[in-house]
DSSP file (Angstrom, degrees, kcal/mol; ACC not computed):
  #  RESIDUE AA STRUCTURE BP1 BP2  ACC     N-H-->O    O-->H-N    N-H-->O    O-->H-N    TCO  KAPPA ALPHA  PHI   PSI    X-CA   Y-CA   Z-CA
    1    1 A M              0   0    0      0, 0.0     3,-0.0     0, 0.0     0, 0.0   0.000 360.0 360.0 360.0 137.0   77.6   89.0  105.9
    2    2 A G        -     0   0    0      1,-0.1     2,-0.9     2,-0.0     3,-0.0  -0.185 360.0 -91.1 -75.2 168.5   79.8   89.6  102.8
    3    3 A D    >   -     0   0    0      1,-0.2     3,-0.7     2,-0.0     6,-0.2  -0.728  38.2-173.5 -83.2 107.3   83.5   89.2  102.6
    4    4 A H  T 3  S+     0   0    0     -2,-0.9    -1,-0.2     1,-0.2    -2,-0.0   0.592  81.2  40.6 -79.2 -10.8   84.9   92.7  103.5
    5    5 A Y  T 3  S+     0   0    0      4,-0.1    -1,-0.2    -3,-0.0    -2,-0.0   0.153  86.7 120.1-125.7  18.6   88.5   91.8  102.7
    6    6 A G  S <> S-     0   0    0     -3,-0.7     4,-2.4     1,-0.1     5,-0.2  -0.084  81.2 -84.6 -78.3-179.3   88.3   89.7   99.6
    7    7 A P  H  > S+     0   0    0      0, 0.0     4,-2.7     0, 0.0     5,-0.2   0.853 125.7  53.1 -55.7 -40.6   89.8   90.4   96.2
    8    8 A T  H  > S+     0   0    0      2,-0.2     4,-2.1     1,-0.2     5,-0.2   0.927 111.4  45.3 -64.7 -44.3   87.0   92.6   95.0
    9    9 A R  H  > S+     0   0    0     -6,-0.2     4,-2.4     2,-0.2    -1,-0.2   0.901 113.7  50.6 -64.6 -41.4   87.2   94.9   98.0
   10   10 A F  H  X S+     0   0    0     -4,-2.4     4,-3.0     2,-0.2     5,-0.2   0.922 109.2  50.7 -63.4 -44.6   91.0   95.0   97.7
   11   11 A R  H  X S+     0   0    0     -4,-2.7     4,-2.8     1,-0.2     5,-0.2   0.920 111.5  47.9 -59.5 -44.6   90.8   95.9   94.0
   12   12 A A  H  X S+     0   0    0     -4,-2.1     4,-2.2     2,-0.2    -1,-0.2   0.919 114.0  46.3 -63.8 -43.9   88.4   98.7   94.7
   13   13 A L  H  X S+     0   0    0     -4,-2.4     4,-2.2     2,-0.2    -2,-0.2   0.906 113.9  48.6 -64.6 -42.5   90.5  100.1   97.6
   14   14 A F  H  X S+     0   0    0     -4,-3.0     4,-2.4     2,-0.2    -2,-0.2   0.914 111.6  49.2 -65.0 -43.7   93.7   99.8   95.6
   15   15 A A  H  X S+     0   0    0     -4,-2.8     4,-2.2    -5,-0.2    -2,-0.2   0.904 111.3  50.0 -62.7 -41.5   92.1  101.6   92.5
   16   16 A S  H  X S+     0   0    0     -4,-2.2     4,-2.2    -5,-0.2    -1,-0.2   0.899 110.3  50.2 -63.4 -40.8   90.8  104.3   94.8
   17   17 A T  H  X S+     0   0    0     -4,-2.2     4,-2.3     2,-0.2    -2,-0.2   0.902 109.7  50.5 -65.0 -41.7   94.3  104.8   96.3
   18   18 A L  H  X S+     0   0    0     -4,-2.4     4,-2.3     2,-0.2    11,-0.3   0.898 110.5  49.8 -63.0 -40.4   95.9  105.0   92.9
   19   19 A Q  H  X S+     0   0    0     -4,-2.2     4,-2.4     2,-0.2    -2,-0.2   0.905 110.4  49.9 -64.4 -41.1   93.4  107.6   91.8
   20   20 A A  H  X S+     0   0    0     -4,-2.2     4,-2.4     2,-0.2    -2,-0.2   0.889 110.1  51.2 -65.0 -38.7   94.1  109.6   95.0
   21   21 A Y  H  X S+     0   0    0     -4,-2.3     4,-2.7     2,-0.2     5,-0.4   0.936 110.9  47.7 -63.0 -46.2   97.8  109.4   94.4
   22   22 A T  H  X S+     0   0    0     -4,-2.3     4,-2.5     1,-0.2    -2,-0.2   0.911 113.2  48.1 -61.7 -43.2   97.4  110.6   90.8
   23   23 A K  H  < S+     0   0    0     -4,-2.4    -1,-0.2     1,-0.2    -2,-0.2   0.898 115.4  45.4 -64.1 -40.3   95.2  113.5   91.9
   24   24 A S  H  < S+     0   0    0     -4,-2.4    -2,-0.2    -5,-0.2    -1,-0.2   0.880 126.8  26.2 -72.1 -39.3   97.6  114.5   94.7
   25   25 A T  H  < S-     0   0    0     -4,-2.7    -2,-0.2     2,-0.2    -3,-0.2   0.678  94.5-127.4-101.6 -20.3  100.9  114.3   92.7
   26   26 A G  S  < S+     0   0    0     -4,-2.5    -4,-0.1    -5,-0.4    -3,-0.1   0.541  82.2  87.3  82.9   6.2   99.7  114.9   89.1
   27   27 A I  S    S-     0   0    0     -6,-0.4    -2,-0.2    -5,-0.2    -1,-0.2  -0.996  81.7-115.8-139.0 131.9  101.4  111.8   87.9
   28   28 A P    >   -     0   0    0      0, 0.0     3,-1.9     0, 0.0     4,-0.5  -0.397  27.3-123.7 -62.7 141.5  100.1  108.2   87.7
   29   29 A L  G >  S+     0   0    0      1,-0.3     3,-1.2   -11,-0.3     6,-0.2   0.849 110.9  61.3 -56.6 -35.5  102.1  105.9   90.0
   30   30 A A  G 3  S+     0   0    0      1,-0.3    -1,-0.3     5,-0.1     0, 0.0   0.709 106.9  45.9 -65.2 -19.1  102.8  103.6   87.0
   31   31 A E  G <  S+     0   0    0     -3,-1.9    -1,-0.3     4,-0.1    -2,-0.2   0.405  82.2 120.1-104.1   0.7  104.6  106.5   85.3
   32   32 A H  S <> S-     0   0    0     -3,-1.2     4,-2.2    -4,-0.5     3,-0.4  -0.429  71.6-123.9 -65.6 138.8  106.7  107.7   88.3
   33   33 A P  H  > S+     0   0    0      0, 0.0     4,-1.9     0, 0.0     5,-0.1   0.849 111.6  51.8 -54.1 -37.5  110.4  107.5   87.5
   34   34 A L  H  > S+     0   0    0      2,-0.2     4,-2.6     1,-0.2     5,-0.2   0.887 107.5  52.7 -68.2 -37.0  111.0  105.2   90.6
   35   35 A T  H  > S+     0   0    0     -3,-0.4     4,-1.8    -6,-0.2    -1,-0.2   0.919 108.4  50.7 -61.2 -43.3  108.3  102.9   89.4
   36   36 A L  H  X S+     0   0    0     -4,-2.2     4,-0.5     1,-0.2    -1,-0.2   0.885 111.3  47.9 -64.0 -38.1  109.9  102.7   86.0
   37   37 A Q  H >< S+     0   0    0     -4,-1.9     3,-1.1    -5,-0.2     4,-0.3   0.902 109.1  53.5 -67.7 -40.4  113.3  101.9   87.6
   38   38 A L  H >< S+     0   0    0     -4,-2.6     3,-1.4     1,-0.3    -2,-0.2   0.830  98.7  64.2 -64.0 -31.4  111.7   99.2   89.9
   39   39 A Q  H 3< S+     0   0    0     -4,-1.8    -1,-0.3     1,-0.3    -2,-0.2   0.762  99.7  53.9 -63.8 -23.7  110.2   97.5   86.8
   40   40 A N  T << S+     0   0    0     -3,-1.1     2,-0.3    -4,-0.5    -1,-0.3   0.537  85.2 103.7 -87.3  -6.9  113.7   96.8   85.6
   41   41 A C    <   -     0   0    0     -3,-1.4     3,-0.1    -4,-0.3    -3,-0.0  -0.583  44.3-179.3 -78.0 135.8  114.7   95.1   88.9
   42   42 A R        +     0   0    0     -2,-0.3     2,-0.3     1,-0.1    -1,-0.1   0.307  60.0  37.2-118.9   6.8  114.8   91.3   88.7
   43   43 A S  S  > S-     0   0    0      1,-0.1     4,-2.0     0, 0.0     5,-0.2  -0.978  80.1-109.3-152.3 163.7  115.8   90.3   92.2
   44   44 A V  H  > S+     0   0    0     -2,-0.3     4,-2.6     1,-0.2     5,-0.2   0.889 119.3  54.5 -59.1 -39.7  115.3   91.2   95.8
   45   45 A E  H  > S+     0   0    0      1,-0.2     4,-2.6     2,-0.2    -1,-0.2   0.891 106.9  48.6 -64.8 -40.8  118.9   92.4   95.9
   46   46 A S  H  > S+     0   0    0      2,-0.2     4,-2.1     1,-0.2    -1,-0.2   0.880 112.6  48.3 -69.8 -35.9  118.4   94.8   92.9
   47   47 A I  H  X S+     0   0    0     -4,-2.0     4,-2.5     2,-0.2     5,-0.2   0.932 112.8  48.7 -65.4 -45.8  115.3   96.2   94.5
   48   48 A T  H  X S+     0   0    0     -4,-2.6     4,-2.6     1,-0.2    -2,-0.2   0.923 111.4  49.7 -59.7 -45.7  117.0   96.7   97.8
   49   49 A A  H  X S+     0   0    0     -4,-2.6     4,-2.2     2,-0.2    -1,-0.2   0.908 110.8  49.8 -61.8 -42.9  120.0   98.4   96.2
   50   50 A L  H  X S+     0   0    0     -4,-2.1     4,-1.8     1,-0.2    -1,-0.2   0.937 113.6  44.8 -61.8 -47.4  117.8  100.8   94.2
   51   51 A L  H  X S+     0   0    0     -4,-2.5     4,-2.0     1,-0.2    -1,-0.2   0.870 110.9  53.8 -67.9 -35.8  115.8  101.8   97.3
   52   52 A Q  H  X S+     0   0    0     -4,-2.6     4,-2.5    -5,-0.2    -1,-0.2   0.896 107.1  51.9 -64.0 -39.0  119.0  102.2   99.4
   53   53 A D  H  X S+     0   0    0     -4,-2.2     4,-1.7     1,-0.2    -1,-0.2   0.891 107.7  52.7 -62.1 -38.8  120.4  104.5   96.7
   54   54 A Q  H  X S+     0   0    0     -4,-1.8     4,-0.6     1,-0.2    -2,-0.2   0.896 110.4  47.7 -63.3 -39.9  117.2  106.5   96.9
   55   55 A I  H >< S+     0   0    0     -4,-2.0     3,-1.0     1,-0.2     6,-0.3   0.931 109.6  52.4 -65.5 -46.2  117.6  106.8  100.7
   56   56 A R  H 3< S+     0   0    0     -4,-2.5    -1,-0.2     1,-0.3    -2,-0.2   0.825 110.4  47.8 -62.3 -32.5  121.2  107.8  100.5
   57   57 A T  H 3< S+     0   0    0     -4,-1.7     2,-0.4    -5,-0.2    -1,-0.3   0.574  96.6  88.8 -86.6  -8.2  120.5  110.6   98.1
   58   58 A S    <<  -     0   0    0     -3,-1.0     3,-0.4    -4,-0.6    -4,-0.0  -0.733  58.7-161.7 -92.5 137.0  117.6  112.0  100.1
   59   59 A S  S    S+     0   0    0     -2,-0.4    -1,-0.1     1,-0.2    -4,-0.1   0.426  79.4  82.2 -91.6   0.9  118.3  114.5  102.8
   60   60 A D  S    S+     0   0    0     -5,-0.1     2,-0.6     1,-0.1    -1,-0.2   0.666  79.7  70.6 -79.2 -16.2  115.0  113.8  104.5
   61   61 A F        +     0   0    0     -3,-0.4     3,-0.3    -6,-0.3    -1,-0.1  -0.898  47.9 175.1-112.4 119.3  116.2  110.7  106.3
   62   62 A G  S    S+     0   0    0     -2,-0.6     2,-0.7     1,-0.2     3,-0.2   0.758  79.0  55.1 -87.8 -27.7  118.5  111.1  109.3
   63   63 A E     >  +     0   0    0      1,-0.2     4,-2.2     2,-0.1    -1,-0.2  -0.568  62.2 158.8-107.9  67.7  118.5  107.4  110.3
   64   64 A N  H  > S+     0   0    0     -2,-0.7     4,-3.1    -3,-0.3     5,-0.2   0.882  70.4  53.6 -59.7 -42.9  119.6  105.8  107.0
   65   65 A D  H  > S+     0   0    0      1,-0.2     4,-2.1     2,-0.2    -1,-0.2   0.921 111.4  45.3 -61.3 -44.4  120.9  102.5  108.6
   66   66 A R  H  > S+     0   0    0      2,-0.2     4,-1.9     1,-0.2    -1,-0.2   0.919 115.3  47.4 -65.0 -43.4  117.6  101.9  110.4
   67   67 A L  H  X S+     0   0    0     -4,-2.2     4,-2.4     2,-0.2    -2,-0.2   0.901 110.0  52.4 -65.1 -42.0  115.5  102.7  107.4
   68   68 A E  H  X S+     0   0    0     -4,-3.1     4,-2.4     1,-0.2    -1,-0.2   0.894 108.5  51.3 -62.1 -39.5  117.6  100.5  105.1
   69   69 A G  H  X S+     0   0    0     -4,-2.1     4,-2.1    -5,-0.2    -1,-0.2   0.900 109.9  49.6 -62.9 -40.4  117.2   97.6  107.5
   70   70 A S  H  X S+     0   0    0     -4,-1.9     4,-2.6     2,-0.2    -2,-0.2   0.891 110.2  50.7 -65.0 -39.8  113.4   98.2  107.4
   71   71 A I  H  X S+     0   0    0     -4,-2.4     4,-2.8     2,-0.2     5,-0.3   0.925 108.7  51.4 -64.9 -44.4  113.4   98.2  103.6
   72   72 A K  H  X S+     0   0    0     -4,-2.4     4,-2.2     1,-0.2    -2,-0.2   0.924 112.4  46.9 -58.0 -44.2  115.4   95.0  103.4
   73   73 A S  H  X S+     0   0    0     -4,-2.1     4,-2.4     2,-0.2    -2,-0.2   0.930 112.9  48.3 -64.0 -45.5  112.9   93.3  105.8
   74   74 A A  H  X S+     0   0    0     -4,-2.6     4,-2.9     1,-0.2     5,-0.2   0.913 112.4  48.2 -62.7 -43.3  109.9   94.6  103.9
   75   75 A I  H  X S+     0   0    0     -4,-2.8     4,-2.5     2,-0.2    -1,-0.2   0.903 111.2  50.9 -64.9 -40.7  111.2   93.6  100.5
   76   76 A S  H  X S+     0   0    0     -4,-2.2     4,-2.0    -5,-0.3    -2,-0.2   0.923 112.9  45.6 -62.0 -44.6  112.1   90.1  101.8
   77   77 A I  H  X S+     0   0    0     -4,-2.4     4,-2.7     2,-0.2    -2,-0.2   0.931 113.7  48.4 -64.9 -46.2  108.5   89.7  103.2
   78   78 A L  H  X S+     0   0    0     -4,-2.9     4,-2.2     1,-0.2    -2,-0.2   0.869 109.6  53.4 -63.4 -35.9  106.9   91.0  100.1
   79   79 A S  H  X S+     0   0    0     -4,-2.5     4,-0.6    -5,-0.2    -1,-0.2   0.912 110.9  46.3 -64.0 -42.2  109.0   88.7   98.0
   80   80 A T  H >< S+     0   0    0     -4,-2.0     3,-1.1     1,-0.2    -2,-0.2   0.922 112.8  49.3 -65.2 -44.8  107.9   85.7  100.0
   81   81 A I  H >< S+     0   0    0     -4,-2.7     3,-2.0     1,-0.2     6,-0.2   0.869 101.8  63.6 -62.9 -36.4  104.3   86.8   99.9
   82   82 A S  H 3< S+     0   0    0     -4,-2.2    -1,-0.2     1,-0.3    -2,-0.2   0.700 102.9  49.5 -65.2 -17.4  104.5   87.2   96.1
   83   83 A T  T << S+     0   0    0     -3,-1.1     2,-0.6    -4,-0.6    -1,-0.3   0.321  84.7 110.3-100.8   7.2  105.2   83.5   95.7
   84   84 A T    X   -     0   0    0     -3,-2.0     3,-1.6     1,-0.1     4,-0.1  -0.742  63.9-144.6 -87.5 120.5  102.3   82.4   98.0
   85   85 A A  G >  S+     0   0    0     -2,-0.6     3,-2.1     1,-0.3     4,-0.3   0.849  93.5  61.1 -55.2 -43.1   99.5   80.8   95.9
   86   86 A P  G 3  S+     0   0    0      0, 0.0     3,-0.3     0, 0.0    -1,-0.3   0.720 108.6  46.0 -62.1 -16.4   96.5   82.1   97.9
   87   87 A L  G X> S+     0   0    0     -3,-1.6     3,-1.6    -6,-0.2     4,-0.9   0.263  76.4 109.0-105.9  12.1   97.6   85.6   97.0
   88   88 A D  H <> S+     0   0    0     -3,-2.1     4,-0.8     1,-0.3     3,-0.2   0.774  71.2  64.2 -62.4 -25.1   98.2   85.0   93.3
   89   89 A W  H 3> S+     0   0    0     -3,-0.3     4,-0.5    -4,-0.3    -1,-0.3   0.791 104.7  46.7 -65.6 -27.3   95.1   87.1   92.4
   90   90 A A  H <> S+     0   0    0     -3,-1.6     4,-2.2     2,-0.1     5,-0.2   0.690  94.5  75.7 -89.0 -19.1   96.7   90.2   93.9
   91   91 A I  H  X S+     0   0    0     -4,-0.9     4,-2.5    -3,-0.2    -2,-0.1   0.941  97.6  43.9 -61.6 -50.7  100.1   89.8   92.3
   92   92 A G  H  < S+     0   0    0     -4,-0.8    -1,-0.2     1,-0.2    -2,-0.1   0.853 111.8  55.3 -62.8 -34.9   99.0   91.0   88.8
   93   93 A L  H  < S+     0   0    0     -4,-0.5    -1,-0.2     1,-0.2    -2,-0.2   0.908 112.7  41.0 -64.7 -42.5   97.1   93.8   90.3
   94   94 A V  H  <        0   0    0     -4,-2.2    -2,-0.2     1,-0.2    -1,-0.2   0.884 360.0 360.0 -75.1 -39.5  100.1   95.2   92.2
   95   95 A R     <        0   0    0     -4,-2.5    -1,-0.2    -5,-0.2    -2,-0.2   0.507 360.0 360.0 -69.2 360.0  102.6   94.7   89.4
């Protein structure tokens, strides 16, 4: 039985998801204004601050404190994972 969750499968799934996003929104994710702002972030703190600002300016979220806490946790976890050697093949793909 083949590896259903290896790098090749992940790449295909990720590419398909990016195509679906572009089709749905009409803009490639790499060209989204928030993506461009995130590319300029150089630390966990700067990413967290940018996303918190996005939450504060949005009227869609009623529980900002809870959401901000979740974002901090997710960014911290993703930052840790990004430095894990076994996942180095995925880092360039996501960036």
